[in-house]
SEBA-971916 format. One record per residue (C-alpha): residue number from 0; chain; x, y, z. Coordinates in pm, 1 decimal. Each point is the difference from the previous one (the first is absolute). Layout:
seq=NUM, mol=A, px=X, py=Y, pz=Z
...
# end
This chain:
seq=0, mol=A, px=-2432.4, py=1164.9, pz=394.3
seq=1, mol=A, px=286.9, py=-31.9, pz=-248.7
seq=2, mol=A, px=375.9, py=42.6, pz=12.8
seq=3, mol=A, px=94.8, py=231.8, pz=-287.1
seq=4, mol=A, px=341.4, py=-62.4, pz=-157.0
seq=5, mol=A, px=154.7, py=340.4, pz=-61.8
seq=6, mol=A, px=342.7, py=-110.8, pz=-119.4
seq=7, mol=A, px=204.8, py=-313.1, pz=-59.5
seq=8, mol=A, px=371.0, py=-56.6, pz=-50.8
seq=9, mol=A, px=225.8, py=-298.7, pz=-66.0
seq=10, mol=A, px=374.5, py=-63.2, pz=6.3
seq=11, mol=A, px=242.5, py=-277.1, pz=-92.1
seq=12, mol=A, px=371.1, py=-41.0, pz=64.5
seq=13, mol=A, px=231.8, py=152.5, pz=-259.0
seq=14, mol=A, px=96.0, py=-321.1, pz=-177.2
seq=15, mol=A, px=-198.8, py=-286.8, pz=-147.6
seq=16, mol=A, px=99.7, py=-341.4, pz=-119.4
seq=17, mol=A, px=-134.5, py=-208.8, pz=-285.3
seq=18, mol=A, px=-148.4, py=-330.3, pz=115.6
seq=19, mol=A, px=240.6, py=-206.2, pz=-209.5
seq=20, mol=A, px=295.1, py=173.1, pz=169.4
seq=21, mol=A, px=-158.2, py=-49.0, pz=343.7
seq=22, mol=A, px=-28.8, py=-372.7, pz=-70.3
seq=23, mol=A, px=364.4, py=-19.0, pz=-109.0
seq=24, mol=A, px=116.8, py=173.4, pz=317.7
seq=25, mol=A, px=-223.3, py=-211.3, pz=224.9
seq=26, mol=A, px=103.1, py=-336.7, pz=-142.8
seq=27, mol=A, px=370.4, py=76.8, pz=38.2
seq=28, mol=A, px=-39.7, py=143.5, pz=349.2
seq=29, mol=A, px=-227.2, py=-257.6, pz=151.5
seq=30, mol=A, px=36.9, py=-337.7, pz=-171.5
seq=31, mol=A, px=280.6, py=-238.7, pz=-90.0
seq=32, mol=A, px=-206.1, py=-263.2, pz=-182.9
seq=33, mol=A, px=-30.4, py=46.8, pz=-379.3
seq=34, mol=A, px=-342.0, py=-167.3, pz=-27.0
seq=35, mol=A, px=-140.7, py=222.2, pz=275.3
seq=36, mol=A, px=148.4, py=305.9, pz=-171.9
seq=37, mol=A, px=-187.4, py=-85.7, pz=-320.6
seq=38, mol=A, px=-322.9, py=-50.4, pz=193.0
seq=39, mol=A, px=46.7, py=332.1, pz=177.8
seq=40, mol=A, px=36.5, py=183.9, pz=-330.0
seq=41, mol=A, px=-323.1, py=-163.9, pz=-122.7
seq=42, mol=A, px=-186.4, py=111.3, pz=315.0
seq=43, mol=A, px=122.2, py=356.2, pz=-47.8
seq=44, mol=A, px=-123.3, py=-3.2, pz=-362.1
seq=45, mol=A, px=-350.5, py=-102.6, pz=113.9
seq=46, mol=A, px=-24.2, py=274.4, pz=265.2
seq=47, mol=A, px=-170.7, py=258.3, pz=-222.6
seq=48, mol=A, px=275.3, py=246.5, pz=96.7
seq=49, mol=A, px=228.1, py=156.7, pz=-260.7
seq=50, mol=A, px=179.1, py=255.2, pz=217.4
seq=51, mol=A, px=4.7, py=132.2, pz=357.4
seq=52, mol=A, px=181.8, py=242.0, pz=227.3
seq=53, mol=A, px=218.9, py=-68.1, pz=303.3
seq=54, mol=A, px=175.1, py=227.4, pz=249.6
seq=55, mol=A, px=290.5, py=-246.0, pz=-11.0
seq=56, mol=A, px=87.4, py=71.5, pz=-362.9
seq=57, mol=A, px=309.2, py=219.7, pz=-23.0
seq=58, mol=A, px=19.6, py=67.2, pz=-374.2
seq=59, mol=A, px=-244.8, py=43.1, pz=-289.3
seq=60, mol=A, px=105.8, py=-302.8, pz=-202.3
seq=61, mol=A, px=-82.0, py=-166.8, pz=-233.1
seq=62, mol=A, px=152.2, py=-333.2, pz=85.0
seq=63, mol=A, px=91.3, py=-170.4, pz=324.2
seq=64, mol=A, px=358.8, py=101.4, pz=74.2
seq=65, mol=A, px=49.7, py=193.0, pz=323.7
seq=66, mol=A, px=-365.1, py=101.8, pz=22.1
seq=67, mol=A, px=-16.7, py=-62.2, pz=376.0
seq=68, mol=A, px=228.0, py=-95.2, pz=288.1
seq=69, mol=A, px=-241.0, py=-82.3, pz=284.8
seq=70, mol=A, px=-73.1, py=-359.4, pz=-97.8
seq=71, mol=A, px=312.6, py=-214.6, pz=-21.3
seq=72, mol=A, px=63.5, py=-326.0, pz=-182.4
seq=73, mol=A, px=-69.8, py=-310.8, pz=211.9
seq=74, mol=A, px=293.7, py=-144.5, pz=189.6
seq=75, mol=A, px=-167.7, py=-336.1, pz=65.2
seq=76, mol=A, px=-317.4, py=-165.5, pz=-130.1
seq=77, mol=A, px=-184.8, py=92.6, pz=320.8
seq=78, mol=A, px=119.8, py=361.6, pz=22.9
seq=79, mol=A, px=-310.8, py=209.0, pz=87.1
seq=80, mol=A, px=134.1, py=338.7, pz=-110.5
seq=81, mol=A, px=7.9, py=329.5, pz=196.4
seq=82, mol=A, px=-160.5, py=-7.0, pz=343.2
seq=83, mol=A, px=-312.1, py=190.7, pz=95.0
seq=84, mol=A, px=198.1, py=262.1, pz=193.5
seq=85, mol=A, px=188.1, py=96.2, pz=-317.9
seq=86, mol=A, px=-321.7, py=8.8, pz=-202.5
seq=87, mol=A, px=-172.3, py=224.8, pz=256.2
seq=88, mol=A, px=296.4, py=237.9, pz=-9.2
seq=89, mol=A, px=-65.0, py=39.0, pz=-374.5
seq=90, mol=A, px=-369.6, py=62.5, pz=70.6
seq=91, mol=A, px=82.4, py=271.6, pz=252.0
seq=92, mol=A, px=236.7, py=161.8, pz=-249.6
seq=93, mol=A, px=-222.0, py=-6.7, pz=-310.7
seq=94, mol=A, px=-370.2, py=-8.0, pz=95.7
seq=95, mol=A, px=-34.3, py=358.2, pz=130.9
seq=96, mol=A, px=149.3, py=173.9, pz=-303.8
seq=97, mol=A, px=-215.6, py=-200.8, pz=-240.9
seq=98, mol=A, px=-330.1, py=62.2, pz=178.4
seq=99, mol=A, px=82.5, py=370.1, pz=46.8
seq=100, mol=A, px=24.2, py=30.5, pz=-381.3
seq=101, mol=A, px=-348.4, py=-148.6, pz=-41.0
seq=102, mol=A, px=-146.5, py=216.2, pz=278.0
seq=103, mol=A, px=135.9, py=322.7, pz=-149.3
seq=104, mol=A, px=-163.8, py=-85.5, pz=-333.2
seq=105, mol=A, px=-334.6, py=-72.3, pz=168.2
seq=106, mol=A, px=5.4, py=324.7, pz=199.6
seq=107, mol=A, px=92.6, py=202.2, pz=-310.2
seq=108, mol=A, px=-277.3, py=-154.5, pz=-207.1
seq=109, mol=A, px=-249.4, py=57.6, pz=281.4
seq=110, mol=A, px=118.6, py=359.4, pz=43.1
seq=111, mol=A, px=1.1, py=-62.0, pz=374.5
seq=112, mol=A, px=247.7, py=167.5, pz=234.5
seq=113, mol=A, px=175.7, py=-265.2, pz=212.8
seq=114, mol=A, px=-101.8, py=196.4, pz=311.5
seq=115, mol=A, px=-364.7, py=-76.6, pz=-84.2
seq=116, mol=A, px=49.8, py=-377.2, pz=47.1
seq=117, mol=A, px=-172.5, py=-108.0, pz=321.0
seq=118, mol=A, px=51.2, py=-377.0, pz=-29.6
seq=119, mol=A, px=282.6, py=-210.0, pz=-144.5
seq=120, mol=A, px=-71.9, py=-365.3, pz=-84.3
seq=121, mol=A, px=304.3, py=-208.7, pz=-92.8
seq=122, mol=A, px=3.5, py=-350.2, pz=-148.6
seq=123, mol=A, px=284.3, py=-249.6, pz=-31.0
seq=124, mol=A, px=66.1, py=-371.4, pz=46.3
seq=125, mol=A, px=357.7, py=-30.1, pz=-127.3
seq=126, mol=A, px=189.8, py=162.1, pz=284.4
seq=127, mol=A, px=-1.9, py=128.5, pz=355.8
seq=128, mol=A, px=184.3, py=275.6, pz=182.1
seq=129, mol=A, px=-95.8, py=249.7, pz=268.1
seq=130, mol=A, px=-5.6, py=294.4, pz=-30.3
seq=131, mol=A, px=-143.4, py=-94.6, pz=-336.3
seq=132, mol=A, px=-45.4, py=166.5, pz=-335.9
seq=133, mol=A, px=-310.8, py=170.0, pz=140.2
seq=134, mol=A, px=228.4, py=223.3, pz=206.4
seq=135, mol=A, px=220.3, py=65.8, pz=-303.7
seq=136, mol=A, px=-310.2, py=102.8, pz=-195.9
seq=137, mol=A, px=-104.4, py=241.5, pz=273.6
seq=138, mol=A, px=343.8, py=162.8, pz=14.7
seq=139, mol=A, px=83.9, py=10.5, pz=-371.1
seq=140, mol=A, px=-344.7, py=108.2, pz=-120.4
seq=141, mol=A, px=-54.0, py=252.8, pz=276.8
seq=142, mol=A, px=-312.3, py=-159.2, pz=149.5
seq=143, mol=A, px=-136.2, py=138.3, pz=323.2
seq=144, mol=A, px=157.1, py=-143.8, pz=315.9
seq=145, mol=A, px=-358.5, py=-85.1, pz=104.2
seq=146, mol=A, px=-72.4, py=-214.5, pz=-305.8
seq=147, mol=A, px=-164.3, py=-323.6, pz=119.0
seq=148, mol=A, px=189.0, py=-308.0, pz=-124.3
seq=149, mol=A, px=-135.9, py=-349.4, pz=-66.9
seq=150, mol=A, px=205.7, py=-284.5, pz=-143.6
seq=151, mol=A, px=-152.2, py=-294.6, pz=-186.5
seq=152, mol=A, px=275.0, py=-258.2, pz=28.0
seq=153, mol=A, px=73.3, py=-349.7, pz=-130.1
seq=154, mol=A, px=-339.1, py=-51.0, pz=-164.9
seq=155, mol=A, px=148.4, py=-88.5, pz=-337.5
seq=156, mol=A, px=-116.0, py=88.2, pz=-348.1
seq=157, mol=A, px=-342.2, py=131.1, pz=106.4
seq=158, mol=A, px=153.0, py=238.2, pz=255.4
seq=159, mol=A, px=-77.1, py=314.8, pz=-198.6
seq=160, mol=A, px=-371.1, py=-83.9, pz=-6.7
seq=161, mol=A, px=7.4, py=-21.9, pz=378.6
seq=162, mol=A, px=184.1, py=330.1, pz=8.7
seq=163, mol=A, px=-271.6, py=158.1, pz=-215.0
seq=164, mol=A, px=-266.7, py=-141.0, pz=233.0
seq=165, mol=A, px=175.2, py=163.6, pz=296.3
seq=166, mol=A, px=26.9, py=330.9, pz=-189.0
seq=167, mol=A, px=-369.4, py=-6.0, pz=-88.7
seq=168, mol=A, px=-83.1, py=-73.1, pz=364.0
seq=169, mol=A, px=187.8, py=313.8, pz=107.8
seq=170, mol=A, px=-176.1, py=222.4, pz=-251.1
seq=171, mol=A, px=-340.7, py=-155.3, pz=74.2
seq=172, mol=A, px=51.1, py=83.9, pz=366.7
seq=173, mol=A, px=144.9, py=347.8, pz=-50.9
seq=174, mol=A, px=-106.9, py=222.5, pz=-291.5
seq=175, mol=A, px=314.5, py=211.9, pz=45.6
seq=176, mol=A, px=241.4, py=-291.6, pz=-28.7
seq=177, mol=A, px=250.7, py=-4.0, pz=-286.2
seq=178, mol=A, px=179.2, py=-333.4, pz=-33.0
seq=179, mol=A, px=327.1, py=-97.3, pz=-165.1
seq=180, mol=A, px=23.4, py=-375.4, pz=-73.2
seq=181, mol=A, px=346.4, py=-134.9, pz=-83.5
seq=182, mol=A, px=99.9, py=-355.3, pz=-94.5
seq=183, mol=A, px=354.1, py=-120.0, pz=-66.8
seq=184, mol=A, px=140.2, py=-347.4, pz=-58.0
seq=185, mol=A, px=354.5, py=-114.4, pz=-69.2
seq=186, mol=A, px=-76.7, py=-359.3, pz=-90.0
seq=187, mol=A, px=333.8, py=-53.4, pz=-172.7
seq=188, mol=A, px=162.0, py=-5.7, pz=345.1
seq=189, mol=A, px=-152.9, py=-343.3, pz=60.4
seq=190, mol=A, px=142.4, py=-203.1, pz=-286.6
seq=191, mol=A, px=33.2, py=-358.1, pz=122.7
seq=192, mol=A, px=291.3, py=-227.5, pz=-88.9
seq=193, mol=A, px=-22.7, py=-370.7, pz=-79.6
seq=194, mol=A, px=-249.0, py=-226.5, pz=-174.6
seq=195, mol=A, px=-353.1, py=56.1, pz=127.0
seq=196, mol=A, px=-257.2, py=41.6, pz=-280.8
seq=197, mol=A, px=-232.9, py=220.9, pz=210.0
seq=198, mol=A, px=287.0, py=231.1, pz=90.5
seq=199, mol=A, px=124.6, py=7.8, pz=-359.5
seq=200, mol=A, px=-345.5, py=105.4, pz=-120.0
seq=201, mol=A, px=7.5, py=279.6, pz=259.4
seq=202, mol=A, px=353.5, py=96.0, pz=-106.4
seq=203, mol=A, px=-120.8, py=26.7, pz=-360.2
seq=204, mol=A, px=-298.0, py=225.5, pz=75.2
seq=205, mol=A, px=80.6, py=253.1, pz=268.5
seq=206, mol=A, px=143.4, py=348.6, pz=-43.9
seq=207, mol=A, px=45.5, py=335.5, pz=175.0
seq=208, mol=A, px=-224.6, py=305.8, pz=-9.0
seq=209, mol=A, px=-183.3, py=266.0, pz=197.5
seq=210, mol=A, px=-331.1, py=178.4, pz=-42.1
seq=211, mol=A, px=-186.6, py=272.0, pz=186.4
seq=212, mol=A, px=-332.1, py=178.8, pz=-17.3
seq=213, mol=A, px=-169.2, py=293.1, pz=169.1
seq=214, mol=A, px=-370.6, py=5.4, pz=81.6
seq=215, mol=A, px=-278.3, py=174.1, pz=187.4
seq=216, mol=A, px=-369.9, py=-57.9, pz=59.2
seq=217, mol=A, px=-184.4, py=71.7, pz=-324.2
seq=218, mol=A, px=-219.0, py=308.3, pz=-8.9
seq=219, mol=A, px=-233.1, py=125.4, pz=-269.9
seq=220, mol=A, px=213.0, py=313.6, pz=-35.9
seq=221, mol=A, px=302.3, py=-188.1, pz=-134.6
seq=222, mol=A, px=62.7, py=-129.7, pz=-350.8
seq=223, mol=A, px=-217.6, py=-282.6, pz=-129.4
seq=224, mol=A, px=292.1, py=-120.0, pz=-214.6
seq=225, mol=A, px=194.8, py=-143.7, pz=292.9
seq=226, mol=A, px=-28.0, py=-362.8, pz=108.8
seq=227, mol=A, px=-147.7, py=-86.5, pz=339.0
seq=228, mol=A, px=-1.9, py=-317.6, pz=206.0
seq=229, mol=A, px=-359.7, py=-50.4, pz=108.3
seq=230, mol=A, px=26.3, py=-343.3, pz=164.9
seq=231, mol=A, px=240.6, py=-270.8, pz=110.3
seq=232, mol=A, px=-43.5, py=-374.8, pz=31.2
seq=233, mol=A, px=188.5, py=-295.9, pz=142.1
seq=234, mol=A, px=-48.8, py=-375.2, pz=-20.1
seq=235, mol=A, px=195.4, py=-283.1, pz=163.2
seq=236, mol=A, px=-6.9, py=-305.1, pz=-227.8
seq=237, mol=A, px=-79.9, py=-312.7, pz=207.2
seq=238, mol=A, px=263.6, py=-270.5, pz=45.5
seq=239, mol=A, px=273.5, py=207.0, pz=-163.8
seq=240, mol=A, px=228.6, py=88.4, pz=290.3
seq=241, mol=A, px=303.5, py=-185.4, pz=-133.4
seq=242, mol=A, px=-44.2, py=101.4, pz=-362.8
seq=243, mol=A, px=201.2, py=323.6, pz=25.7
seq=244, mol=A, px=246.7, py=110.0, pz=265.9
seq=245, mol=A, px=269.3, py=257.7, pz=71.5
seq=246, mol=A, px=233.6, py=-92.7, pz=282.8
seq=247, mol=A, px=317.2, py=148.0, pz=147.2
seq=248, mol=A, px=295.7, py=-232.9, pz=-45.5
seq=249, mol=A, px=362.8, py=22.8, pz=100.7
seq=250, mol=A, px=91.6, py=94.1, pz=-357.3
seq=251, mol=A, px=-277.4, py=233.3, pz=-108.9
seq=252, mol=A, px=-376.1, py=-33.4, pz=-10.3
seq=253, mol=A, px=-133.5, py=-320.9, pz=-153.1
seq=254, mol=A, px=-297.6, py=-13.7, pz=-233.2
seq=255, mol=A, px=-229.3, py=-300.7, pz=-5.2
seq=256, mol=A, px=-225.1, py=-16.8, pz=-305.4
seq=257, mol=A, px=-195.4, py=-317.0, pz=-69.1
seq=258, mol=A, px=-77.4, py=-85.1, pz=-364.5
seq=259, mol=A, px=-360.8, py=-45.3, pz=121.1
seq=260, mol=A, px=-47.1, py=376.5, pz=58.1
seq=261, mol=A, px=-130.2, py=84.9, pz=-350.8
seq=262, mol=A, px=-256.8, py=-280.5, pz=21.9
seq=263, mol=A, px=-118.1, py=115.5, pz=342.6
seq=264, mol=A, px=-42.3, py=354.2, pz=-129.0
seq=265, mol=A, px=-187.5, py=-119.7, pz=-307.7
seq=266, mol=A, px=-237.0, py=-213.4, pz=207.6
seq=267, mol=A, px=-69.8, py=242.0, pz=285.1
seq=268, mol=A, px=15.1, py=348.9, pz=-152.2
seq=269, mol=A, px=-316.9, py=19.8, pz=-215.5
seq=270, mol=A, px=-257.3, py=-69.1, pz=272.9
seq=271, mol=A, px=158.1, py=240.5, pz=245.1
seq=272, mol=A, px=51.8, py=282.8, pz=-251.2
seq=273, mol=A, px=-358.0, py=-29.8, pz=-121.5
seq=274, mol=A, px=-131.7, py=10.2, pz=356.4
seq=275, mol=A, px=226.6, py=295.5, pz=93.5
seq=276, mol=A, px=-86.8, py=205.6, pz=-307.6
seq=277, mol=A, px=-372.7, py=-62.2, pz=49.8
seq=278, mol=A, px=18.6, py=209.8, pz=318.0
seq=279, mol=A, px=59.4, py=299.0, pz=-228.0
seq=280, mol=A, px=-257.3, py=-102.4, pz=-263.2
seq=281, mol=A, px=275.6, py=-106.3, pz=-237.6
seq=282, mol=A, px=81.1, py=-313.4, pz=-199.2
seq=283, mol=A, px=333.2, py=-123.5, pz=-132.5
seq=284, mol=A, px=-86.4, py=90.1, pz=-359.7
seq=285, mol=A, px=-67.1, py=360.4, pz=106.9
seq=286, mol=A, px=359.4, py=51.2, pz=117.8
seq=287, mol=A, px=180.5, py=187.0, pz=-277.6
seq=288, mol=A, px=360.0, py=-30.9, pz=121.4
seq=289, mol=A, px=193.4, py=-243.5, pz=217.6
seq=290, mol=A, px=318.6, py=37.4, pz=203.4
seq=291, mol=A, px=113.7, py=-355.7, pz=74.6
seq=292, mol=A, px=311.3, py=-54.3, pz=205.3
seq=293, mol=A, px=227.3, py=-196.2, pz=-236.9
seq=294, mol=A, px=124.4, py=-265.5, pz=239.3
seq=295, mol=A, px=109.0, py=-193.4, pz=-307.0
seq=296, mol=A, px=-132.9, py=-87.7, pz=-345.0
seq=297, mol=A, px=-206.6, py=-293.2, pz=127.7
seq=298, mol=A, px=-168.3, py=215.2, pz=266.3
seq=299, mol=A, px=-90.0, py=261.4, pz=-261.4
seq=300, mol=A, px=-132.1, py=-271.5, pz=-230.5
seq=301, mol=A, px=-202.7, py=-161.2, pz=279.7
seq=302, mol=A, px=-154.2, py=333.4, pz=99.7
seq=303, mol=A, px=-90.2, py=87.5, pz=-357.5
seq=304, mol=A, px=-156.2, py=-339.4, pz=-60.9
seq=305, mol=A, px=-183.9, py=-1.8, pz=334.0
seq=306, mol=A, px=-166.4, py=333.7, pz=-72.2
seq=307, mol=A, px=-31.1, py=-55.1, pz=-376.5
seq=308, mol=A, px=191.7, py=320.7, pz=-69.0
seq=309, mol=A, px=94.9, py=108.3, pz=-352.1
seq=310, mol=A, px=374.1, py=-13.3, pz=-65.1
seq=311, mol=A, px=22.8, py=379.0, pz=-21.2
seq=312, mol=A, px=-116.9, py=32.0, pz=361.8
seq=313, mol=A, px=281.4, py=-224.9, pz=124.6
seq=314, mol=A, px=261.2, py=153.3, pz=-232.6
seq=315, mol=A, px=98.5, py=303.9, pz=214.9
seq=316, mol=A, px=88.0, py=-226.8, pz=293.4
seq=317, mol=A, px=180.2, py=-239.2, pz=-233.6
seq=318, mol=A, px=200.2, py=287.1, pz=-149.3
seq=319, mol=A, px=122.8, py=120.4, pz=339.6
seq=320, mol=A, px=109.8, py=-355.7, pz=87.9
seq=321, mol=A, px=180.9, py=-25.6, pz=-332.6
seq=322, mol=A, px=183.0, py=332.8, pz=25.7
seq=323, mol=A, px=56.0, py=38.5, pz=375.9
seq=324, mol=A, px=-54.5, py=-341.8, pz=161.0
seq=325, mol=A, px=-200.6, py=-71.0, pz=313.0
seq=326, mol=A, px=93.1, py=283.4, pz=238.8
seq=327, mol=A, px=-230.8, py=-138.0, pz=270.5
seq=328, mol=A, px=-215.5, py=262.3, pz=175.0
seq=329, mol=A, px=57.3, py=310.2, pz=-219.8
seq=330, mol=A, px=-67.6, py=-187.1, pz=-324.7
seq=331, mol=A, px=-373.9, py=71.3, pz=-3.3
seq=332, mol=A, px=73.0, py=372.2, pz=33.5
seq=333, mol=A, px=228.3, py=-15.8, pz=-306.0
seq=334, mol=A, px=-291.1, py=-152.2, pz=-193.4
seq=335, mol=A, px=-238.3, py=263.9, pz=135.7
seq=336, mol=A, px=233.2, py=278.3, pz=-112.1
seq=337, mol=A, px=11.2, py=-138.0, pz=-354.6
seq=338, mol=A, px=-376.7, py=-43.4, pz=-17.8
seq=339, mol=A, px=-54.1, py=356.8, pz=120.4
seq=340, mol=A, px=243.8, py=129.6, pz=-261.3
seq=341, mol=A, px=-188.2, py=-197.9, pz=-265.3
seq=342, mol=A, px=-330.6, py=146.3, pz=127.7
seq=343, mol=A, px=-139.1, py=-348.9, pz=56.6
seq=344, mol=A, px=-373.3, py=-29.3, pz=53.9
seq=345, mol=A, px=-158.3, py=-36.2, pz=342.6
seq=346, mol=A, px=-114.0, py=-178.6, pz=208.8
seq=347, mol=A, px=324.7, py=-187.0, pz=63.5
seq=348, mol=A, px=78.4, py=-282.6, pz=240.2
seq=349, mol=A, px=344.1, py=-48.8, pz=153.8
seq=350, mol=A, px=88.0, py=-354.1, pz=113.4
seq=351, mol=A, px=292.2, py=-134.0, pz=200.5
seq=352, mol=A, px=85.1, py=-344.7, pz=132.7
seq=353, mol=A, px=218.2, py=-75.3, pz=300.1
seq=354, mol=A, px=79.6, py=-246.6, pz=276.9
seq=355, mol=A, px=-306.8, py=-140.1, pz=164.7
seq=356, mol=A, px=-95.5, py=-62.8, pz=-282.9
seq=357, mol=A, px=-186.6, py=331.9, pz=-5.5
seq=358, mol=A, px=-156.0, py=199.9, pz=-281.9
seq=359, mol=A, px=-5.4, py=377.1, pz=54.5
seq=360, mol=A, px=-209.2, py=229.0, pz=-217.6
seq=361, mol=A, px=-74.2, py=368.4, pz=-50.5
seq=362, mol=A, px=-280.3, py=156.4, pz=-203.8
seq=363, mol=A, px=104.6, py=313.7, pz=-188.0
seq=364, mol=A, px=-263.9, py=232.2, pz=-143.8
# end
């Protein structure tokens, strides 16, 4: 059985910032050492990101003056910035409205009445509040009061793939199910102050965005032009537990990202992907399109080299990283939307990497 994608929608905050301006703001806010400031700017240049959106931006720019007021200039060299309570207040204020925008687009494209939604699957790792944005979606979209809710929380950048697995499970079990999957991340709320190269890399990559899709169990009666998820896969890479982490700190959530991650992916991915695809009588060179979560330029490069992919198959993921940054869980759905619009060939494989270190995959046919 397959999960047919009837509609997809994405949304970003109103304002974006050029990466060079983001670096200028960050170095003045967070550092007081000139050498470290120069190194920070160099790290930002190597991020593969040219622009990204943030809910904290208060004006369209360009430039750096008065663009935001949430993050304040350091008072002492060990000032950690706004506390987690303040950051979660921003999440509660901004996340619902952003994900509602994406959900409305998905429902409109699918031509599905909100009252038809039987299951709501939500995904997020960048904030917590209860009642959550799932309740806001139900109220603002007009979903049935009996809509079954499931939240996929704190799984990191591969969260949307887990959300899609849950959605497919619902439609496999119930042919009448109609599922709305919504992912939203406000990563810019977790900018870390001070000199920590791993945190600076994270600061340079992450951005805000939301994506949603609507799906049902595929039937022969519906259009053959739509994309369907026919299978999911998951693989925990051995001896990789400390390679990537996402922990709640007193001053935001803290990303741990070892420089060894790209090498681990390059070494471990080919054998598992080949074995997984063989279950469906497929080989890597038969996959026509790839959706690769752009965790960073080195992760994209490692994945492409590991699977011997032509540059044009990595380019759509690279382009989203360049234009929008790493938005964590919804990023793969942004790439999917662009590939659908471009009428990319199938079959397609979606890949995401997250703490564990775990590879998540979906086969789209």
